[in-house]
N, C-alpha and C positions, 0 to 999 in steps of 0.2 A: 817263673813266679812261684814262690813258696806257698804251701797250703795256708799259712797264716796271712800272707798278703792277699791271697785270693779271697779268703773269708772276709778280710777287712774291706776289700773293694766291694763285696756284696752286702756290706753292712752287718755282718755276722761276727760274733766273737768266737775265737778258738776255744776248745774245751780247756777248762782250768785244771791243771795237775794238782794244785795245792788245795785239795778239798777231800771230803770223805768219799770213799769209793762207793759207787752205786752198782748194784747188781740188776741187770736188765734182762728180763725174759723175752726172748724172740720166738716168733712162731715159725715152725717148719711149714712148707707147703706154699699155697697160693699167695700169701701175704708177704713172703720173705723177700722177693725181689724188690718190691716197692719199699719195704722197710729198710733194706740195705741202701737203696738210693736216697731215701730221706735222711738217714743218719750220715751218709757220705757227704751230704750238703753241709752238715754241721762240723765236718772234719773228723768224724769217728770212723773206725775201721772194723766193719762187721765181717770182713773176709776171713777172720780167724775162725769163724764158725760157718764158713762158706761151703759151697758145693764141693764134694770130693773129700771133705774131711770127716773124720769120725769123732771129732771133739764135740762134746756137749756142754763143756764149761771152759771158758777161756778169757783171759784178760785182754783188753784192748791195748795194743802197743802204743797208741797215741794218747788216749784219754784215760782219766781216772775212773774207769768203769770195767766191769767184767760182764760177760754174756752167758746166759743159759739158753741153750737151743732145745726147745721142747715142742711137743705136739700142740697145735692151736687150742684144743680143748682143755689142756693142762695149764695154760698160761695163767688164767685167773686163780687157780689153786696155788701155784707157786707164789703169786703176789699176795693173795689173801692171807696165807699163813706165814708170810715174811721171809720165805726163801729167796725171793726177789723183791727189790724195792719198787720197781716199776716194770711194766710190760706193754707189749703191743698185741692187740687181740681184736678179732671181729666182734662187733656188738651183738651179732646173733648168738655167739657163745656166751657173752655176758648175760643176755636176757634169758637164755635157756637155763643157765646154771644159777641164775639169781645171785651172782657173786657179790660178796660184801667188800667192795673196793671203791676207791674214788675214781672218777672218770672225768678228768679235767679238760680233755681236748679230743675233738674229732680230727682225724688225720687226712680226710679227703681222698683216700684210695680204698680199694677193696669193696667198692659199692656193690650191693646186691639186694635182692628183694625176697621176702618169704611169701610164698603164694600157695593157694589151693589150686590143684590141677586135676584134670581127669580126661575122659574121652570126649571127642567133639560133640557127640549127641547129648552130653550133659550140660552144654551151654544153656543158661537160663534156668537151670534146675532149682526148684524151690526146695531147699534143704529141709524145711519144716514139714514137708509132706513125705519125706523119706522115713520109713518106720525105724530103720536101724542102719546107721552108717558106720562103715569100717574105714579108718583113715590110716594109711601107711605113712610113717614119718620118722625122721631122726630127731625131731624137735617136739617131744611129747609135751613138755610144759607149755610152750608157746601155742601149740595146736589145741591143747585142752582149754587154755585160757580163751583163745579165739572163739571156739565153738560154744563154750560156756557163756560168753558175752552175747552170743547169738541165741541163747536160750535152748541150746541143743546138747543132748547127751549122746556121745559117740564112743565107739570102741576104737582105741588106738592100738595100732600094730607097730611096735618098734622095729626099725630096720637101721642098719649101719651103712648099707650101700645098695646101689641099684634100686632106689625107691621107685623109679619110673616103671620098673617091671611089675610092681604089685597090682595095679589095676588092669594090666594087660593079661594077666593070668588068673584074675579073679580072686587074688588074695585080699584086695581092698576095693572099696568103691571109688575112693579118691586118694590123693596124696597131698602132703604138705611138705614143701622143700624149698631150698634156696635156688634162685635163678639169677643169672647175670644177663645173658643174651637171649635165653629161651631156646637155644638151638638143640639142647638135649631133649627137651619136651617135644619139639617139632620132629626131631629125628625118630622119635618113638610113637608118633601119631597122637600125641597128647596136646592139650591146650590149657592155657591159664584160665581159671574161672574167677578167681578173686585174689586181690592183693591183701596180705595181712600186715606187713611192715616193711620198712626200708632200713638197711644197715650199712655201716662202713667200718673201717678200722678205727680204733681208738687207743689213746694212751691211758693206762690205768696205773694207780698208785696204791701201795699198801698204806693203810690208815696210820699205823704207828710210824712208818718211815716218813710220812708227811711232816711229822713233828721232829723226829730225831735227825733227819737229813733234809730239813726244810730248805736250806740254801741251795744245795746241788739239785734238788728236785725242782725247785722253782726256776733255777737257771735253765735246766733242760727243757722244762715246759715252755718257758718264754721263748727260747731259741727255736724249738719246734714250731711254735705258733707263728714266728716270723716267716718261716719257710712255707707253712701250710696256708697262711693267710697273707699273701703278698700285698693285698690291698691296704694293709695296715702301714704301708710306707716302706716296705723292704722288698727289694727286687731279688728274685731267685737267680 
């Protein structure tokens, strides 16, 4: 069965070659495997920027698109400034960077939670009674916003890795970080104290491209929605 027949059987359209080429920013790391799987269902071939290659920019041999392979935190920048028309990125990155992009579709994978965590004896801690809290985090904006909404002024300690270590060695009182299963917290003797927000992967679109490449972007968004939301009548 050809890819075109397979897609037709599943109620999906093959990528159209007779259209303006789209540039799609794809994230390295934890979202990449699910991103490739999702695009594969539409007949795209992300393997050109797959594992084992050093290519960071490559055309899709099947569809009228090309891919940029970038760090997850850089995806919104490439899209916002027009180097890419669309991108796949975690909502945690979008909210932290306050990116000026359109966000038409949640993608249903890469789900995680942003939480406040600390030592077990800090369960039930009344933060308002703590005179001066130091918070270790990679998410300075989101953490500051959360504690501000609680009426608290805190000192933020920015870290890029091993945030769980900070309260264990006295660098901070608490931490704010993403969790999926919570296994890393547990392995380090830490516990979740409060949930701040829930996130997942999302499709983002450059504001100018939404107008200049409206047809191909709308087509891509609709076809992704068919796969992400099978209850709308399309079987995966």
